[in-house]
C-alpha positions, 0 to 999 in steps of 0.5 A, spaced: 632 941 221 637 941 227 640 935 225 642 938 218 645 944 222 649 940 227 651 936 221 654 942 217 657 945 223 661 938 224 663 937 217 666 944 217 670 943 224 672 936 222 674 938 215 678 944 217 681 940 222 682 933 218 684 938 212 690 941 216 692 934 218 692 932 210 696 939 209 701 937 214 702 931 211 703 934 204 707 939 206 712 934 209 712 930 203 714 936 199 719 938 204 716 945 204 718 949 210 714 950 216 717 956 218 712 961 215 705 963 217 702 957 214 706 952 217 706 955 224 698 955 223 698 947 221 703 946 227 698 949 232 692 946 229 695 939 229 700 938 234 696 936 239 693 930 235 699 928 231 705 928 236 702 923 240 700 918 234 707 919 232 709 915 238 705 909 236 705 910 228 712 910 225 713 914 219 713 910 212 719 912 208 718 920 207 711 919 209 708 921 215 702 916 217 700 919 223 698 925 220 693 921 215 691 917 221 689 923 225 685 926 219 681 919 219 680 919 226 677 926 226 673 924 220 671 918 224 669 922 230 665 926 226 661 920 223 660 917 230 657 924 233 652 924 227 651 917 228 649 918 235 645 924 234 641 920 229 639 915 234 644 910 233 641 908 226 645 904 221 650 899 222 655 902 227 661 897 224 660 901 217 663 907 221 670 906 220 669 905 212 664 911 212 669 915 215 674 913 210 670 915 204 669 921 208 676 922 208 677 921 201 672 926 199 675 931 203 682 929 199 678 930 193 675 937 195 681 940 198 685 938 192 680 941 187 680 947 191 688 947 191 688 946 184 683 951 182 686 957 187 693 955 183 689 956 176 686 963 178 693 965 181 697 963 175 692 968 171 692 974 177 699 973 180 704 968 178 709 972 182 707 971 189 710 967 194 703 964 195 703 962 188 709 958 189 707 955 195 700 952 191 704 950 185 709 946 190 703 943 193 699 941 187 706 939 183 705 931 184 698 931 182 699 935 176 705 932 173 702 926 170 697 930 167 702 935 164 706 929 161 700 927 157 696 934 156 699 938 151 699 946 151 694 949 147 696 956 145 701 956 151 696 955 156 696 949 160 690 945 161 692 940 165 689 943 172 682 943 168 683 935 166 685 934 173 679 938 176 674 934 171 677 927 174 677 929 181 669 932 180 668 925 177 671 921 183 667 926 188 661 923 185 663 916 185 665 917 193 659 920 194 654 915 191 658 910 195 658 913 202 650 914 201 649 907 199 653 905 205 649 910 210 642 907 207 
């Protein structure tokens, strides 16, 4: 039972830290200002890791690869600690791949939560600044679906289609990760 508790705490802490690194990437990619409370939070949470990585990993076009690498390193540390706590059972060489799948799962979960928040806010408070920020963050992922999924009665169902596909992807990633860990 203690392993499950430690695992949960590590998952929450690593998810928050790696997720914040991914949010930093997304905000920079979408050119969202960091001169607001969320931006200051993202910098405070990630500067300690992203800034040193930037000295070694250059940006690729407009993409900040150091934020991605920081997120992956956090997930790698999480799985390494879990591996050590489990007594070193399993192949150590698979940890980089398992952590990459863990990062992909985090992306799927975070994007699902973001799209769900956008959908709820569109009904509750579409005029709020938080709705505008969430819409800008979700836009590159929703736009392809909005081109294909027609409005039905004036309602945009593309967020629900994206959520369905993200859930399927999450299941596939979970199955893949479980097969590698056993």
